[in-house]
N, C-alpha and C positions, 0 to 999 in steps of 0.2 A: 334886721334885714326882717324883711315879711316874708309869709309863706308864699307868696307870687314870684319869689327870685328862683325857686324851686321849680315853679310852673315851666313848660317848652316857652322859649322866649319868642318874640316874634319873628318872623320872618326877615332875612336878611341880616339877623343878627344871632348872637351865641351869648350864653351863659358861661363865665369861666369860674371854675375852683380852683382856687390858688393857695398859698400861704404867702406870709411876709417875706420869706427868706428863701422862697424856689428862683432859682437864676432862668430855669425853663420857663416859669411863669413870666418875669419880667421881659425875656428876649420875646417870647410871644403876645406878650401886650404890646411892645413895642411896633411889632410887625403887623399886628392888628390894627395898630393906630395910624400908621404908614398907609396902609389898605383902605382906609376908611371904612372899616369892619367894626360896627357897632357892637359893643358886649357890657354886658354885666358882671362885674367882678364879685365873688363871693369868697371870703377867707372861710376856710373851715377851721381856722385857730378858733373863731369867734361864734362860729354856729353849729351847735350840735347837729342839726338836723342836717347840714350840707355834709357832715363827715360821713353819716348814714348813707347820702345818695354815691358818694364819693367810694365809697367800700364796697356797696353794692355794684358798682359798676366795674370796679377792678378787683373782684374776686377776694374782697376782703383787706383788701389794702389800700392804704390811706396815700393814694399815686397822684401828683399832681404834676402839670396841669391836668384838669379833666374838664373838657368841655362838651354842653348840652346844646345840642342843636334842635331849632323849630321843629323837626319830624318828631321828636323825642329819642333819637339816636344820641349816643356819646362816644367820645373818642379821648383818650390818654395820649398826652405830650404829640398831637399833630404836629405836621409840618405848616406851614401858613399855605402852600400850595393846597394841602389835603382841606384846610379848613376851607379856601376858596369855591373848591371844586364842590364839597358838601354844601354850600350855602347856595351854588348856584345851578343844583339838581332840584 
């Protein structure tokens, strides 16, 4: 993964920090796919700098899915409706 994956995603898309074993991540990926929401997935098990971002966003916890939005904000385990709402604003 390049450092660009940790930068703000382009408008209308998100960066999703996940793990290979995360059921909530798999569910949200499927929902975003159905809704046509573009996303870049970053597996925190493979990318040390992504672990730091996730821990900073979650009070020191490695909680996934954590999404990074184009405005620089993040959300942990958001609903698909929250993702759509935040991308629309």
